[in-house]
KETIGU-301134 format. One record per residue (C-alpha): x, z, y; chain; residue number from 0. Coordinates in steps of 0.1 Angstrom, whole numbers, plus 5000, padded with zeros to 4 digits. Layout:
KETIGU-301134
    c1    c3    c2  mol  seq
     X     Z     Y    A  NUM
...
//
This chain:
KETIGU-301134
    c1    c3    c2  mol  seq
  6058  2130  4402    A    0
  6050  2110  4368    A    1
  6026  2123  4347    A    2
  6008  2105  4313    A    3
  6035  2076  4311    A    4
  6068  2063  4305    A    5
  6098  2068  4332    A    6
  6126  2040  4323    A    7
  6157  2060  4342    A    8
  6194  2042  4336    A    9
  6228  2060  4350    A   10
  6260  2040  4353    A   11
  6289  2063  4361    A   12
  6329  2055  4368    A   13
  6348  2083  4361    A   14
  6379  2085  4382    A   15
  6397  2113  4399    A   16
  6406  2090  4429    A   17
  6380  2073  4452    A   18
  6374  2044  4428    A   19
  6343  2060  4412    A   20
  6308  2055  4414    A   21
  6272  2063  4406    A   22
  6245  2040  4403    A   23
  6208  2049  4394    A   24
  6180  2024  4379    A   25
  6145  2035  4376    A   26
  6122  2015  4356    A   27
  6148  1983  4359    A   28
  6153  1989  4401    A   29
  6183  2009  4417    A   30
  6170  2034  4431    A   31
  6204  2051  4442    A   32
  6240  2039  4444    A   33
  6269  2059  4456    A   34
  6304  2046  4456    A   35
  6343  2052  4464    A   36
  6332  2087  4454    A   37
  6355  2111  4429    A   38
  6333  2118  4393    A   39
  6359  2142  4378    A   40
  6369  2176  4391    A   41
  6406  2177  4401    A   42
  6435  2182  4373    A   43
  6408  2167  4349    A   44
  6424  2144  4324    A   45
  6400  2121  4312    A   46
  6403  2115  4270    A   47
  6431  2141  4266    A   48
  6404  2168  4264    A   49
  6432  2189  4283    A   50
  6412  2190  4319    A   51
  6399  2220  4334    A   52
  6363  2218  4325    A   53
  6351  2209  4288    A   54
  6325  2180  4302    A   55
  6293  2173  4279    A   56
  6258  2153  4291    A   57
  6221  2171  4288    A   58
  6188  2166  4298    A   59
  6159  2190  4304    A   60
  6140  2205  4325    A   61
  6159  2231  4352    A   62
  6134  2246  4371    A   63
  6125  2283  4378    A   64
  6097  2281  4361    A   65
  6083  2263  4327    A   66
  6046  2273  4341    A   67
  6028  2241  4323    A   68
  6060  2219  4327    A   69
  6066  2191  4293    A   70
  6098  2167  4295    A   71
  6091  2140  4265    A   72
  6127  2123  4258    A   73
  6128  2088  4235    A   74
  6157  2062  4229    A   75
  6192  2083  4241    A   76
  6221  2058  4243    A   77
  6254  2069  4256    A   78
  6279  2041  4256    A   79
  6313  2030  4269    A   80
  6317  1996  4278    A   81
//
């Protein structure tokens, strides 16, 4: 657990209905998770059409059963496409 310090996370996701998808996560500039050859979209989801079976959105927050003293500060969030 990190307290009293900023932690930088970067995620790179290739959205795909087939096994060409992947996920990479960096923490403070170091690659800490990588998974390749995976589906990253639900069956039936058509990228860019808005007519898929799910309404995708990006969110950040604290997901816990209790909020006893938990605080999360976020700064400089960016979403980009190459």
